[in-house]
N, C-alpha and C positions, 0 to 999 in steps of 0.2 A: 592568412596562414598563421599557424602557431606551432611551436615545438613542445611547449609545456603549459598545462592548464591546471588550475586548482578549482574544483567544484565545491561550493559550500552549500550543503543541504543537511541540516542538523537532525530534523525529525519532521513528521512522525513516520510510522512504518509505511502507510499508504503514500505519503508525500514523496518518499524516496523513490518509489516506483514511478510516480508521475513524472519525475525528472529524467528517467533513464532514456526514453526515446530521443530527446534532444541531445543528450550527451553522446549517444551512439552516433548520431549524424556527424558531430564534431570529430569523433574518433575516426570514422570512415573517411571523411573528407580530408582531414589534415594528417592523420596518422600520428597525432600528438600523444605525448605522455600525459596521462590524466591522473591526478590525485584527487581524493575525496575527503573532505572534512565533515565529520558527523559526530553525533553523541556516542558515548561508549557502548550503550546498549545495542547500537546498530552497526558497530564496527565489524563484527564477524560477518554479518550479512553483506555489508558493502564490499568485503573482501572477496565475495563470490560474484560481484559484478564484473563481467568479462572485459569491459573497457577500462577498468580501473587498475592502475599500477601500484598505488600505495594509498592506504587509509590512514588518516590522521584523526585522533580523537580530540573533540572539543571538551575542555574541562568544565562541564556543566556545573558541577558543585565546586564551591570555593574558587570561582573564576579569578577573583581579585588576587588571591594568594598565589595562584599559579600563573598569573598573567605573564611574568617575565620569561619563565621556562617555555610557556606556550608560544609566545612571540618568537623566541629563538628557534623553536622547532619549525614554525611556519616559514621562517626566513632562511632555512638551510638551503632552499632551492630558490632560484629566480624564475618566476612564472611570466609568460607572455600575457596571460589573462588570468585573473581570478574572477570567478563568476558566482555571484550569490544567487541561489535559486530558492532561498527561503523568504527574503524580503522583510526581515525583522531587524530591530536595532542590534540585537546581539550578533546576528549573522552578518550584518553589514559591517559592524565593528571588527569582527574576526576577519572578514574578507579584506578590509583595508589594512589590517596589521600585517598581511603577507607582503612579500617582496614581489611586486608585479608591475608591469608596464601600464596595464589598464584594469580597472575594477568595474565590472558590469553588473547591474542589478536587474531584477524582474519588473515587469509592468505592474504587478500587484504588490509592490513594496508599500510598507506602512511603518508606523512607529518612528517616523523621521529617519528611517534608514537611507533615504535618498541622499542625505548629505555625504555618505561614504562613497558614492559611485561617481565614476567619470561619465557614465552613460547608462541609460535604461533601455532594455530590449522590448520595444513595442509599446503600444498604448493600452491603458487599462480597459479590460473588458471581462468582467467577472461573470458574464452570462455563459461563458464557454466551459467545457470540461477542463479540469486542471492539467491534463496531458497537453491539450491544445494551447493553453496559456503558456506553459513552459516552452512550447515549440516556437514561441515568438523569438526565442534565442537563435533558432536556426535561420529564421527570416532576417534577423538583425545582421547576421554575418553574410547574407546573400547566398545561403546554401539551400539545398533541397535533399529530401530523403524520406524513406518510409519510416513508419513508427514501429520500432521493435523494442523488446525488453530482454536484452541479452544477459541472462544470469546462469551461472554454472551450478545448477542445483545438484546436490549429491544424489547418488543412486540409492534408493530405498527399496528393499525387497519386501513385498507383502504376500501373505498367503493367497493362494488361488481362491477366487470367489466369482460367481456369475456377474455381480455388480459390486462396485465399491463406492459408497456414498459418504461424503464428508458433511459433518454438521459443525458449524462454527457458531455457538450459541451466545457468545458474549462480545461486547464492544466496550470501549472505554466509558461510555455514558449510558446509564440505565434507560434514558429516553429512546435509545436506538435498539433496545433489546426486546425481541419478540419473547413472550413468556416461555419459560423452560418446559412447562407441561405441554405446550402446543408442539414444541419440537419432538417431545416424546410421543405424543399422539401421531404426529406425522410419520415418524420412523416406524411405529408399530403398524400403521395402516399400509405403508409401502411394503414393509417386510412380510405382511400377511398375504400379499398378492404377488410379490416379486422376490425371489431369493437374492438377498443382498447382505453385505456386511457394512455396518455403519462405523465410521471413524469420527471421533469427537476431537475437534481441533481448537487449540487455544494455548495461551501462555500460562505461567505459574499462577497468576492471579485468578485464572479461570478454573483452576483445579476443583474447588468446591462445587461449582456449577456442573462441571464435567462428571464428578462422582454422582451427584444427584440425578443427572440426566441418564447416566449409564444404568443406575438402579431402576429407572422407570422404563427403560427400553427392553422389550421382551423378545427381541430378535437379536441375531449376532451383532455384538457391538465391541469396539476396541477404543477405550478411552485414552487418547494421547494428550489430553490437556496438561500442559506443564511438563511434559516428558520429552520434548524435542527442542533443539535449538532452532533459531529462525531458518537457517539453511536446511536443516533436516525437515522442518515443517514444509518448506517449499518442495523438497524432494518427495515427501509423502503426498502432498496435494497433486503433484504431477502424475501420480499413479491412479488417481481417482477418476471415476466416470462422471461425477456430478458433485458440486459443493453447494449446500444450502446454507446461507449465511446472512447475518445482519450486516450493516454497513461497518466493516471492520477490516483489520489487517489481513486475515486469511482470505477475505474476498479479493483484495488487491493482489495478493500472491497468486491466487488462482488465475487472475487475468494474465499474468506473465507466463504461466505454464500452459496456456490454452486449454485449461480444464473448464468445462461449462459451469457457469455460476447461476444459481437461482437466488437472487439478492432481495432481501426484505428491507424496505425503506419506510421510515416514518417521518420524522421532522426534517431530515436532511434531504438534499436535492440530488437525485441520481444523475441528472443532466450535468452536474458539476463534479461529482465525486463517485459516480457509480462505476461498476466494473467496465473496463474499457475494451471495446471490441464488439463484433456483431453476433457472437455465438452465446451471448448471455441473455438472461431475462430478469427484469426487475418487476417486483410487485410492490405497489404503493397504493394506499387508500385513494379512492377517487375524490376529486374535488379539491385537492390540495394545491396551493399556489406553488410556483416554481421556486421561490426563494427558500433559503434555509429557515427552519423554525428554531425554536429555543431548545436545542438538543442537549445543552449542558445543564441538564436538570434531571429530576426523578420522575418527570411527567411522562407516563407511558401510554396515554390515551390514544395517540395517533397510531403507534405501531400495533396496538391491541385491536385496531379495526381490521387488521388482516386476519382472515379466517383460515383454519386448517384446511377446509374444503378447497379454498382457492389455491393454496400452496400445493396441496396434494395433486390437484388437477394439472397444474403446471409441471410438477415433478414427473408425473406419469407421461406427459407429453414429451419431456426431455429424454426420458429413458426408453421410449418406444423405438423399435428398430426403424432406422432411416430418419430419425429426428435430427 
């Protein structure tokens, strides 16, 4: 049992969602007060996690200069457990700086972060999906529960349309990005046979790609790249009938809203970081090994092996009545 817990999950967008089901089980089982430590760019989003009582920002920039103030804020409360769900040196250090009876780390810890923990939840097994790896925490405490993603997404009102389809054309790494012109061809082919409005999804850094894509789509399109906060993006995705996405943050958001996802994967492994749930479909070139490839690069040859024909056929199947 525990009355007060601090979760340390600093980044990135998809990783925050991967941790949610395990945190939810702790909340349901113990009714504990849960705080969440994250980077400033995710603070507003974490404030919409239904199981979280307070969000604390990690001073990512100029950490050394702010260390004293940060430590004092962490120690305003006494925690029964501080649980690092990141497993890096910086997250382990931050976790140990809190005033807590026990500091628990994840099985996938690295960068010598193990030195900060009293215990580790589970044994390393990186062959599993990230959600399941985080769920080792539930087993560590002898608990059971279903995997849910409780987020209080804001209500977003969209114009009526027979179908609303989201396109998330960008990810952080070029190697994971299907070519923009193929997204445009896909939208035009779908729109020629099925009345639909396409919503372009992404952050501020994706705005140039969004503008280029919007100019190339000849059917109804609404470019929202860089025009929504993360909570608003989730509220928007919840209203869509399908999201076509690279391996990216919007893909993971769609998993939490139960919006069907057609996910395009190249070098990364969908078995580890794909959309979680059984109502999504992943397209990945045949013959690739399970392990992650070199995705932190500009090498796009793998993702370019996915054809428009293949994605179009899958999208039509998803959008068919009774699918």
